[in-house]
N, CA, C and O atoms as a DFTB+ gen file, in Angstrom:
516 C
 N C O
     1  1       0.705      13.935      12.017
     2  2      -0.741      13.551      11.952
     3  2      -1.092      12.458      13.022
     4  3      -0.401      11.448      13.162
     5  1      -2.157      12.712      13.729
     6  2      -2.465      11.668      14.746
     7  2      -3.168      10.511      14.022
     8  3      -3.826      10.736      13.006
     9  1      -3.041       9.289      14.525
    10  2      -3.520       8.059      14.005
    11  2      -5.156       8.259      13.926
    12  3      -5.688       8.932      14.809
    13  1      -5.831       7.772      13.044
    14  2      -7.336       7.789      12.979
    15  2      -7.862       7.069      14.187
    16  3      -7.285       6.080      14.640
    17  1      -8.947       7.563      14.702
    18  2      -9.531       6.914      15.836
    19  2      -9.997       5.543      15.542
    20  3     -10.420       5.322      14.408
    21  1      -9.975       4.577      16.434
    22  2     -10.469       3.241      16.230
    23  2      -9.304       2.424      15.816
    24  3      -9.557       1.271      15.465
    25  1      -8.020       2.837      15.794
    26  2      -7.048       2.130      15.401
    27  2      -6.740       1.053      16.545
    28  3      -6.991       1.285      17.727
    29  1      -6.223      -0.044      16.131
    30  2      -6.007      -1.127      17.359
    31  2      -4.871      -0.635      18.158
    32  3      -4.026       0.174      17.776
    33  1      -4.946      -1.252      19.396
    34  2      -3.738      -0.978      20.368
    35  2      -2.605      -1.956      19.958
    36  3      -2.776      -3.061      19.443
    37  1      -1.383      -1.354      20.280
    38  2      -0.247      -2.249      20.068
    39  2      -0.218      -3.437      21.106
    40  3      -1.157      -3.660      21.871
    41  1       0.881      -4.139      21.067
    42  2       0.904      -5.415      21.933
    43  2       1.072      -4.924      23.435
    44  3       0.908      -5.735      24.346
    45  1       1.393      -3.631      23.690
    46  2       1.617      -3.272      25.025
    47  2       0.381      -2.507      25.418
    48  3       0.401      -1.878      26.476
    49  1      -0.669      -2.507      24.675
    50  2      -1.959      -1.751      25.026
    51  2      -1.984      -0.303      24.716
    52  3      -2.925       0.389      25.104
    53  1      -0.983       0.200      24.027
    54  2      -0.901       1.636      23.648
    55  2      -1.737       1.974      22.499
    56  3      -1.766       1.225      21.522
    57  1      -2.453       3.104      22.552
    58  2      -3.321       3.418      21.363
    59  2      -2.736       4.511      20.569
    60  3      -3.218       4.855      19.490
    61  1      -1.686       5.064      21.104
    62  2      -0.989       6.194      20.341
    63  2       0.299       5.656      19.522
    64  3       1.463       5.998      19.732
    65  1      -0.132       4.789      18.594
    66  2       0.979       4.113      17.861
    67  2       1.912       5.067      17.165
    68  3       1.451       6.033      16.555
    69  1       3.129       4.850      17.226
    70  2       4.105       5.498      16.509
    71  2       4.339       4.874      15.223
    72  3       4.986       3.831      15.124
    73  1       3.799       5.519      14.174
    74  2       3.784       4.826      12.895
    75  2       5.005       5.079      11.946
    76  3       5.036       4.630      10.800
    77  1       5.993       5.815      12.489
    78  2       7.195       6.006      11.679
    79  2       7.963       4.834      11.583
    80  3       8.083       4.065      12.537
    81  1       8.551       4.631      10.367
    82  2       9.428       3.417      10.077
    83  2      10.544       3.262      11.122
    84  3      10.866       2.141      11.517
    85  1      11.152       4.411      11.585
    86  2      12.155       4.285      12.556
    87  2      11.637       4.551      14.079
    88  3      12.457       4.697      14.985
    89  1      10.448       4.598      14.276
    90  2       9.932       4.891      15.526
    91  2      10.220       3.806      16.547
    92  3      10.700       2.756      16.122
    93  1       9.986       3.938      17.820
    94  2      10.292       2.951      18.832
    95  2       9.492       1.700      18.663
    96  3       9.933       0.632      19.090
    97  1       8.218       1.790      17.999
    98  2       7.343       0.463      17.772
    99  2       7.712      -0.104      16.393
   100  3       7.029      -1.028      15.951
   101  1       8.625       0.325      15.760
   102  2       8.886      -0.258      14.331
   103  2       9.081      -1.670      14.378
   104  3       8.544      -2.391      13.537
   105  1       9.908      -2.197      15.421
   106  2      10.183      -3.655      15.568
   107  2       8.847      -4.368      15.932
   108  3       8.510      -5.384      15.323
   109  1       8.136      -3.867      16.862
   110  2       6.874      -4.407      17.336
   111  2       5.880      -4.587      16.132
   112  3       5.204      -5.599      15.951
   113  1       5.882      -3.499      15.354
   114  2       4.848      -3.424      14.244
   115  2       5.304      -4.351      13.061
   116  3       4.515      -4.644      12.163
   117  1       6.526      -4.777      13.083
   118  2       7.019      -5.763      11.947
   119  2       7.170      -7.173      12.448
   120  3       7.681      -8.018      11.713
   121  1       6.738      -7.483      13.701
   122  2       6.810      -8.890      14.196
   123  2       5.577      -9.684      13.459
   124  3       4.480      -9.155      13.286
   125  1       5.855     -10.851      13.099
   126  2       4.879     -11.658      12.413
   127  2       3.770     -12.019      13.406
   128  3       4.104     -12.373      14.536
   129  1       2.493     -11.956      13.075
   130  2       1.425     -12.262      13.900
   131  2       1.058     -13.787      13.794
   132  3       1.204     -14.397      12.735
   133  1       0.593     -14.354      14.895
   134  2       0.150     -15.735      14.799
   135  2      -1.191     -15.795      14.167
   136  3      -1.867     -14.776      14.028
   137  1      -1.614     -17.035      13.757
   138  2      -2.955     -17.168      13.185
   139  2      -4.004     -16.714      14.084
   140  3      -4.983     -16.125      13.627
   141  1      -3.872     -16.949      15.354
   142  2      -4.850     -16.548      16.378
   143  2      -4.904     -14.997      16.526
   144  3      -5.979     -14.441      16.753
   145  1      -3.748     -14.305      16.398
   146  2      -3.743     -12.921      16.509
   147  2      -4.341     -12.340      15.248
   148  3      -5.011     -11.310      15.319
   149  1      -4.124     -12.970      14.067
   150  2      -4.813     -12.469      12.796
   151  2      -6.184     -12.620      12.843
   152  3      -6.861     -11.693      12.398
   153  1      -6.849     -13.802      13.384
   154  2      -8.170     -13.840      13.377
   155  2      -8.831     -12.880      14.429
   156  3      -9.927     -12.377      14.181
   157  1      -8.183     -12.631      15.574
   158  2      -8.711     -11.620      16.415
   159  2      -8.767     -10.332      15.921
   160  3      -9.722      -9.610      16.209
   161  1      -7.748      -9.902      15.123
   162  2      -7.637      -8.566      14.588
   163  2      -8.707      -8.350      13.428
   164  3      -9.301      -7.286      13.253
   165  1      -8.888      -9.576      12.605
   166  2      -9.858      -9.523      11.568
   167  2     -11.327      -9.212      11.999
   168  3     -12.123      -8.649      11.248
   169  1     -11.615      -9.607      13.224
   170  2     -12.979      -9.316      13.792
   171  2     -13.095      -7.889      13.866
   172  3     -14.265      -7.511      13.929
   173  1     -12.203      -6.959      13.877
   174  2     -12.310      -5.596      14.002
   175  2     -12.295      -4.903      12.641
   176  3     -12.458      -3.691      12.502
   177  1     -12.098      -5.729      11.696
   178  2     -12.031      -5.152      10.266
   179  2     -13.110      -5.613       9.310
   180  3     -12.914      -6.565       8.555
   181  1     -14.328      -4.893       9.343
   182  2     -15.341      -5.372       8.418
   183  2     -14.939      -5.437       6.981
   184  3     -14.291      -4.495       6.526
   185  1     -15.243      -6.415       6.244
   186  2     -15.170      -6.569       4.854
   187  2     -13.715      -6.925       4.355
   188  3     -13.440      -7.045       3.161
   189  1     -12.796      -7.086       5.400
   190  2     -11.421      -7.578       4.938
   191  2     -11.384      -8.989       5.223
   192  3     -12.138      -9.435       6.087
   193  1     -10.608      -9.731       4.606
   194  2     -10.515     -11.212       4.754
   195  2      -8.959     -11.468       4.716
   196  3      -8.145     -10.592       4.425
   197  1      -8.643     -12.752       5.041
   198  2      -7.236     -13.221       4.875
   199  2      -7.064     -14.068       3.718
   200  3      -8.031     -14.714       3.315
   201  1      -5.938     -14.141       3.134
   202  2      -5.672     -14.949       1.974
   203  2      -4.220     -15.693       2.331
   204  3      -3.417     -15.148       3.087
   205  1      -4.002     -16.791       1.808
   206  2      -2.784     -17.506       2.014
   207  2      -1.920     -17.522       0.717
   208  3      -0.754     -17.912       0.785
   209  1      -2.462     -17.108      -0.464
   210  2      -1.667     -17.179      -1.692
   211  2      -0.445     -16.445      -1.639
   212  3      -0.464     -15.215      -1.598
   213  1       0.712     -17.157      -1.636
   214  2       2.035     -16.451      -1.598
   215  2       2.362     -15.911      -0.308
   216  3       3.202     -15.017      -0.206
   217  1       1.701     -16.436       0.783
   218  2       1.975     -15.953       2.125
   219  2       0.661     -15.238       2.688
   220  3      -0.203     -14.780       1.940
   221  1       0.602     -15.194       3.959
   222  2      -0.615     -14.472       4.571
   223  2      -0.742     -13.042       4.106
   224  3       0.257     -12.323       4.058
   225  1      -1.984     -12.590       3.751
   226  2      -2.241     -11.321       3.419
   227  2      -3.676     -10.858       3.774
   228  3      -4.535     -11.711       3.997
   229  1      -3.960      -9.565       3.832
   230  2      -5.302      -9.154       4.039
   231  2      -5.752      -8.633       2.660
   232  3      -4.977      -8.033       1.915
   233  1      -7.086      -8.898       2.341
   234  2      -7.544      -8.489       1.040
   235  2      -8.944      -7.803       1.168
   236  3      -9.781      -8.208       1.975
   237  1      -9.142      -6.806       0.381
   238  2     -10.496      -6.213       0.351
   239  2     -10.714      -5.494      -0.963
   240  3      -9.768      -4.880      -1.457
   241  1     -11.861      -5.525      -1.551
   242  2     -12.350      -4.919      -2.653
   243  2     -13.289      -3.712      -2.322
   244  3     -14.246      -3.906      -1.573
   245  1     -13.068      -2.545      -2.820
   246  2     -13.782      -1.418      -2.627
   247  2     -14.565      -1.070      -3.930
   248  3     -13.969      -1.152      -5.004
   249  1     -15.820      -0.699      -3.889
   250  2     -16.595      -0.338      -5.109
   251  2     -16.938       1.123      -5.055
   252  3     -17.278       1.655      -3.999
   253  1     -16.846       1.786      -6.215
   254  2     -17.078       3.258      -6.286
   255  2     -18.074       3.476      -7.408
   256  3     -18.449       2.554      -8.132
   257  1     -18.509       4.797      -7.533
   258  2     -19.481       5.195      -8.656
   259  2     -18.772       5.208      -9.949
   260  3     -19.384       5.004     -10.997
   261  1     -17.461       5.447      -9.912
   262  2     -16.826       5.600     -11.331
   263  2     -15.247       5.554     -11.200
   264  3     -14.719       5.455     -10.093
   265  1     -14.618       5.620     -12.204
   266  2     -13.166       5.523     -12.260
   267  2     -12.491       6.748     -11.502
   268  3     -11.468       6.625     -10.829
   269  1     -13.122       7.851     -11.671
   270  2     -12.419       9.064     -10.996
   271  2     -12.569       8.914      -9.500
   272  3     -11.665       9.355      -8.790
   273  1     -13.568       8.364      -8.979
   274  2     -13.830       8.259      -7.466
   275  2     -12.813       7.088      -7.081
   276  3     -12.249       7.195      -5.992
   277  1     -12.541       6.012      -7.856
   278  2     -11.640       5.025      -7.517
   279  2     -10.242       5.474      -7.510
   280  3      -9.437       5.053      -6.679
   281  1      -9.943       6.320      -8.423
   282  2      -8.572       7.006      -8.548
   283  2      -8.303       7.866      -7.308
   284  3      -7.222       7.834      -6.720
   285  1      -9.352       8.647      -6.930
   286  2      -9.241       9.484      -5.778
   287  2      -8.955       8.695      -4.426
   288  3      -8.143       9.050      -3.572
   289  1      -9.752       7.577      -4.379
   290  2      -9.510       6.730      -3.222
   291  2      -8.085       6.223      -3.198
   292  3      -7.429       6.330      -2.162
   293  1      -7.554       5.654      -4.331
   294  2      -6.113       5.206      -4.478
   295  2      -5.180       6.319      -3.966
   296  3      -4.223       6.033      -3.246
   297  1      -5.432       7.496      -4.305
   298  2      -4.441       8.606      -3.885
   299  2      -4.552       8.776      -2.398
   300  3      -3.522       9.081      -1.798
   301  1      -5.705       8.612      -1.701
   302  2      -5.837       8.688      -0.271
   303  2      -5.104       7.471       0.357
   304  3      -4.320       7.643       1.291
   305  1      -5.331       6.385      -0.098
   306  2      -4.518       5.261       0.355
   307  2      -3.171       5.434       0.250
   308  3      -2.438       5.129       1.191
   309  1      -2.714       5.917      -0.845
   310  2      -1.200       6.249      -1.011
   311  2      -0.728       7.113       0.056
   312  3       0.365       6.871       0.567
   313  1      -1.511       8.204       0.493
   314  2      -0.991       9.031       1.514
   315  2      -0.845       8.258       2.787
   316  3       0.149       8.423       3.493
   317  1      -1.810       7.411       3.110
   318  2      -1.760       6.623       4.349
   319  2      -0.441       5.589       4.335
   320  3       0.276       5.402       5.318
   321  1      -0.284       5.026       3.173
   322  2       0.821       4.083       2.977
   323  2       2.237       4.792       3.097
   324  3       3.216       4.239       3.598
   325  1       2.233       6.067       2.586
   326  2       3.494       6.736       2.757
   327  2       3.809       7.065       4.253
   328  3       4.945       6.981       4.719
   329  1       2.747       7.433       4.939
   330  2       2.912       7.778       6.405
   331  2       3.454       6.571       7.115
   332  3       4.352       6.695       7.948
   333  1       2.966       5.485       6.829
   334  2       3.421       4.216       7.500
   335  2       4.687       3.601       6.844
   336  3       5.297       2.710       7.436
   337  1       5.063       4.025       5.724
   338  2       6.107       3.418       4.977
   339  2       5.774       1.869       4.714
   340  3       6.596       0.958       4.820
   341  1       4.540       1.741       4.386
   342  2       4.057       0.369       4.246
   343  2       3.069       0.390       3.013
   344  3       2.039       1.053       3.134
   345  1       3.299      -0.263       1.882
   346  2       2.617      -0.015       0.662
   347  2       1.852      -1.326       0.197
   348  3       2.460      -2.373      -0.028
   349  1       0.543      -1.204       0.077
   350  2      -0.173      -2.336      -0.367
   351  2      -0.067      -2.527      -1.896
   352  3       0.326      -1.644      -2.658
   353  1      -0.452      -3.758      -2.270
   354  2      -0.592      -4.068      -3.663
   355  2      -2.008      -3.579      -4.059
   356  3      -2.982      -3.843      -3.354
   357  1      -2.097      -2.894      -5.152
   358  2      -3.355      -2.152      -5.619
   359  2      -3.636      -2.660      -7.076
   360  3      -2.778      -2.689      -7.957
   361  1      -4.928      -3.054      -7.223
   362  2      -5.442      -3.481      -8.573
   363  2      -6.648      -2.549      -8.740
   364  3      -7.616      -2.666      -7.989
   365  1      -6.608      -1.631      -9.706
   366  2      -7.684      -0.717      -9.849
   367  2      -8.334      -0.979     -11.284
   368  3      -7.636      -1.095     -12.291
   369  1      -9.627      -1.056     -11.296
   370  2     -10.529      -1.324     -12.440
   371  2     -11.368      -0.054     -12.519
   372  3     -11.155       0.917     -11.794
   373  1     -12.358      -0.113     -13.463
   374  2     -13.220       1.063     -13.738
   375  2     -13.773       1.667     -12.481
   376  3     -13.640       2.878     -12.302
   377  1     -14.410       0.881     -11.556
   378  2     -15.097       1.393     -10.385
   379  2     -14.757       0.501      -9.187
   380  3     -15.515       0.486      -8.217
   381  1     -13.655      -0.237      -9.217
   382  2     -13.282      -1.070      -8.118
   383  2     -11.841      -1.001      -7.851
   384  3     -11.075      -0.856      -8.803
   385  1     -11.384      -1.091      -6.623
   386  2     -10.125      -1.064      -6.134
   387  2      -9.879      -2.281      -5.209
   388  3     -10.467      -2.378      -4.131
   389  1      -9.054      -3.147      -5.624
   390  2      -8.655      -4.290      -4.720
   391  2      -7.281      -4.146      -4.096
   392  3      -6.277      -3.977      -4.789
   393  1      -7.256      -4.216      -2.765
   394  2      -6.101      -3.967      -2.007
   395  2      -5.635      -5.325      -1.407
   396  3      -6.454      -6.143      -0.989
   397  1      -4.328      -5.530      -1.378
   398  2      -3.662      -6.673      -0.731
   399  2      -2.677      -6.151       0.183
   400  3      -1.821      -5.390      -0.269
   401  1      -2.677      -6.495       1.578
   402  2      -1.770      -5.988       2.553
   403  2      -1.019      -7.184       3.051
   404  3      -1.601      -8.193       3.449
   405  1       0.366      -7.044       3.022
   406  2       1.260      -8.106       3.590
   407  2       2.564      -7.386       3.906
   408  3       3.011      -6.435       3.265
   409  1       3.125      -7.961       4.986
   410  2       4.591      -7.455       5.150
   411  2       5.547      -8.474       4.670
   412  3       5.953      -9.384       5.392
   413  1       5.920      -8.298       3.376
   414  2       6.760      -9.200       2.737
   415  2       8.118      -9.568       3.391
   416  3       8.573     -10.710       3.333
   417  1       8.746      -8.528       4.024
   418  2       9.933      -8.766       4.821
   419  2       9.802      -9.758       6.057
   420  3      10.736     -10.465       6.434
   421  1       8.610      -9.737       6.617
   422  2       8.330     -10.622       7.673
   423  2       7.681     -11.992       7.324
   424  3       7.585     -12.911       8.137
   425  1       7.240     -12.041       6.021
   426  2       6.699     -13.346       5.536
   427  2       5.301     -13.440       5.885
   428  3       4.821     -14.573       5.898
   429  1       4.555     -12.456       6.173
   430  2       3.161     -12.588       6.449
   431  2       2.564     -11.186       6.948
   432  3       2.947     -10.100       6.513
   433  1       1.572     -11.363       7.922
   434  2       0.988     -10.276       8.499
   435  2       1.552      -9.858       9.874
   436  3       1.870     -10.637      10.773
   437  1       1.630      -8.483       9.902
   438  2       2.098      -7.845      11.142
   439  2       1.219      -6.708      11.551
   440  3       0.332      -6.297      10.803
   441  1       1.447      -6.209      12.701
   442  2       0.503      -5.061      13.119
   443  2       0.454      -3.984      12.194
   444  3      -0.583      -3.328      12.110
   445  1       1.564      -3.683      11.400
   446  2       1.591      -2.646      10.353
   447  2       0.468      -2.867       9.399
   448  3      -0.191      -1.891       9.039
   449  1       0.168      -4.148       8.926
   450  2      -0.879      -4.276       7.921
   451  2      -2.181      -4.040       8.566
   452  3      -3.067      -3.519       7.887
   453  1      -2.399      -4.346       9.738
   454  2      -3.742      -4.051      10.372
   455  2      -3.912      -2.540      10.610
   456  3      -5.006      -2.025      10.379
   457  1      -2.903      -1.824      11.052
   458  2      -2.851      -0.480      11.243
   459  2      -3.246       0.233       9.886
   460  3      -4.104       1.116       9.893
   461  1      -2.652      -0.133       8.799
   462  2      -2.941       0.457       7.481
   463  2      -4.304       0.079       7.053
   464  3      -4.972       0.915       6.444
   465  1      -4.834      -1.204       7.330
   466  2      -6.315      -1.547       6.960
   467  2      -7.125      -0.633       7.703
   468  3      -8.026      -0.078       7.074
   469  1      -6.983      -0.360       8.939
   470  2      -7.932       0.545       9.795
   471  2      -7.888       1.904       9.121
   472  3      -8.945       2.493       8.895
   473  1      -6.743       2.419       8.797
   474  2      -6.622       3.699       8.102
   475  2      -7.267       3.738       6.838
   476  3      -7.834       4.778       6.505
   477  1      -7.259       2.602       5.974
   478  2      -7.884       2.669       4.707
   479  2      -9.323       2.596       4.933
   480  3     -10.054       3.249       4.188
   481  1      -9.856       1.839       5.927
   482  2     -11.318       1.929       6.190
   483  2     -11.721       3.333       6.528
   484  3     -12.764       3.811       6.083
   485  1     -10.952       3.961       7.265
   486  2     -11.322       5.387       7.654
   487  2     -11.490       6.210       6.443
   488  3     -12.484       6.916       6.278
   489  1     -10.507       6.123       5.578
   490  2     -10.523       6.830       4.301
   491  2     -11.675       6.343       3.409
   492  3     -12.295       7.174       2.745
   493  1     -11.967       5.145       3.361
   494  2     -13.039       4.611       2.556
   495  2     -14.381       5.125       2.901
   496  3     -15.253       5.305       2.052
   497  1     -14.530       5.358       4.160
   498  2     -15.762       5.932       4.731
   499  2     -16.271       7.250       4.094
   500  3     -17.429       7.658       4.183
   501  1     -15.232       7.878       3.424
   502  2     -15.614       9.248       2.774
   503  2     -16.296       9.046       1.482
   504  3     -17.025       9.931       1.034
   505  1     -16.088       7.844       0.806
   506  2     -16.704       7.781      -0.564
   507  2     -16.982       6.415      -1.111
   508  3     -17.478       6.320      -2.233
   509  1     -16.692       5.325      -0.388
   510  2     -16.841       3.930      -0.873
   511  2     -18.330       3.579      -0.643
   512  3     -19.014       4.091       0.244
   513  1     -18.793       2.590      -1.589
   514  2     -20.077       2.031      -1.437
   515  2     -19.967       0.893      -0.578
   516  3     -20.968       0.234      -0.295
């Protein structure tokens, strides 16, 4: 599957990110980002914010019409997470889904977190309020 349009470019300026866990960019995508790099990337992610609780993370809450729509969204997020082999923390309520992204093995945020956030935003455009 091709990456969704609008994904950020990697550190070498490539837009065709190899998102497989063993791909040639796996190391690049797992390198810890600096605070300045995080802030620059956040400018491209509407409605996401950074949190420092337990290490740097990206957070966003999505609101839906009902529980069924929220569950459907979680399943779509799961598909993207599996493709990237990078799994968010998910808190689902009746009509809300809160997501937290962080690369625990790196101790904070990496390119992989931002790639997944962009993919989630693309999936959310299908049904989120």
